Each structure stands twice: as C-alpha cells, then as structure tokens.
N, C-alpha and C positions, 0 to 999 in steps of 0.2 A: 461294128465299130472297130477301127484299127487301134492297136496298142500305141501308147505314146512312145516316142523315140525317133529314130532316123527315118521311119516310114513316111513322115511328112515331107521329106526332101529326097526320097530315094531316086527320083527321076533326074536329079541334078548331081553333078560331081562336086564334092567338097574339096576346097583348095585353101592352102595357106600360101599367100603370095609374098613376094619380096618386099612389098610395102608394109608388111607386118599385120595385115588384116586377113580375116577369114572370108571366104566366098562360097556361096552355093550357086553353082553355075556361074553366071556372069554378074550376079548381084552380091554386093558386099553385105556381110552380116553386121548390122549396125548395133545389135543388142550387145552391150559390153559384157553382160553376165554370161551370155551364150559363148561369146568369143573366149572368155576366160575358162569356161568349162571345156571347150574344145582344146584350148592350149594345154590344159592340165590332163586331158584324156588322150593326147597324141602319143602314139607308140610307134616304134620302128620294128618291122618284121625282120626275120633272119636274112631275107633276101635284099634288105635295104629299103624296101618300100615302106610307106607309112599308112597307118590306120588310126581311127578314133575308137577308143574303148570306153564306153559309157555304160556302167553296170554290166549287163550281159550282152549288150548290143555292140556291133562293130560296123564300121563303114570305112571304105578305102578313102585315102586322102592324097591329093596331089600337092607336094611341097615344091614350090617354085625354086627356092634357093636354099634356105636353111629352115630347120624346124623351129628354131628359136631366134628371136631378135632382141637386141638390147634397146628397150624403149627409152630409158633415161638412166642417168647416173646420179647417185647420191654420194655425199661425202661421208665415208665410213670413219671408223676409229683412226685417229692420227692422220686424217685427211686422205686415207687410202680410198680409191674409187670403188664404190659398191654398185654393181650392175643390177638394174631392175629389168627382169625379163618379161616376155609376153605372158608367161604362166603365173605372174605375180611374185615369183620367187626372187630373192635378193641373194647375191653372192659376190664375194670380193673378186676383183679383176685379177687374173694372172697375166701380168704384162708381158711375160715371155711368150705368150701365145698370140700376141697382136700381129696382124698382117694386113696388108693392103692387097685387095684382089682387083679383078677387072673393073673398069669404070671408077677406080679410086675408092672402092667401098672398103671400109674398115671391118675386120672380122676378129674374133677371138674364140677360144674354146670355153665351153661351160659344162656344167653337170659332171664335174670331176674329169674333164677332158673327153667326155663321150660324144659331145655334139659341138658343132661349129655354130656360132651365132653371128648374125649380121647386125651392125650398128645402124639404127635409124638415125636420121639426120640430127635430131635434137640431142641424142646421146653423143654422137660424134662431136658436135660443137661444144658440148660440155667438157668432153675429154680434151679437145684441141687446145684448151688453155694450158695444158701440161706438155705440149709438144715443143721440141726445139729442133732446129735444122742446122747441121754443120755446113761449113763452106763447101765441102765436097759433095753436098746433097743428101747425105745420110740423115735420117730423121729418128728422133728418140722421144720416148715418153719419160718425163722426169717426175719422180715422186720422192720428195725429200732430197736426199743426197744420191739416190739411185737413178741410174739412166738405163733404159731398156730400148735397144734398137728395134725399130719397126721394120719388118720384112716385107718385101714385095713379092707377090706370088705370080708365077707364070700363068698364062691363060688356062693351063691344064690343072691348076690348083696347087702345085707344089711350091714350097718356098724356095725360089730359085736364086734370087739375088736381093740385096738390101735396097731399100727405097732410094731412088735417085730422082732428082728433079729434072 
C-alpha cells in the first residue's frame, strides 16, 4: 500500500493558475481544505521555481502568474484595506506597491515585499471604490487624506509609466 501524500497525484502536474485555483493536471482541485493546505505549503526554490512542501514530501508546482492572489479585501483599522490572501493570511495593503499589469490586472507585493500578488476580480472591485482618476488620466488610490499613484507596468513587468487612460 502506498504512503499517503503526493503519490496519489504523482502522474499529474500540480499548478496554481491565474484564476486563483489549484489544479492537478487539467482538473481543478475543488476541496477548499486541500487548496488551503497547498497555498500554505507553497515554497520558492533558489532558482525561482516553486514546489509544495507538505511534511517531508515535495512536489514541483507550475505557477501560472503569481504564487499569491488577493481573494478579497476587508476593512482594517481606520478603514485601511486588509488583504485576504489565498493562504488565508491577512495583511495590510502597501499602496505604494500597487501596479497595473498586462490586461489591466491589478497587482501589489505581499509577504514583506517578497512576493507579487494578483488581485482577483472581487478584491479589485472592493478596492476600486477608493480609486480616483485625474483629468490627465493618472489614477490614484485614496485612503483618508492620502493619495497613492497607481503605476502601469510595461509588458516586461517593470513599472515604466503611470497609469494613463
């Protein structure tokens, strides 16, 4: 009898896709507890690749866009946006790291700036209530009396210019 673990899916490749879901081969992993376990066990190797580390077992992972996604946003202390990530962790938004990438996808950094996170649609719409756009097309996130400009990234991923409409 095989030991419990990744052996049951060793013939398929595990992937975390841009939609914020885990997949085994082409099938979405529907079990929320397994998805949370995988999100919490995701590690980045020194070469930039990803793998799952669950106890003593490891399995390679394909990460389609980002290793973390912002699932939703909660109102934190003082109305400050609190990000809820796919690993169940909550952390305050660092608005200085907001950027818009290809296909108008909103990103920020998480985990003390170590990882880039993609905003899922529901999180984006929750945050969008705090957006303002100037006549010149620049966009800002407004929290209280503070305004933070949202940057537009070039297709290569660097913050090249500010968001223009």
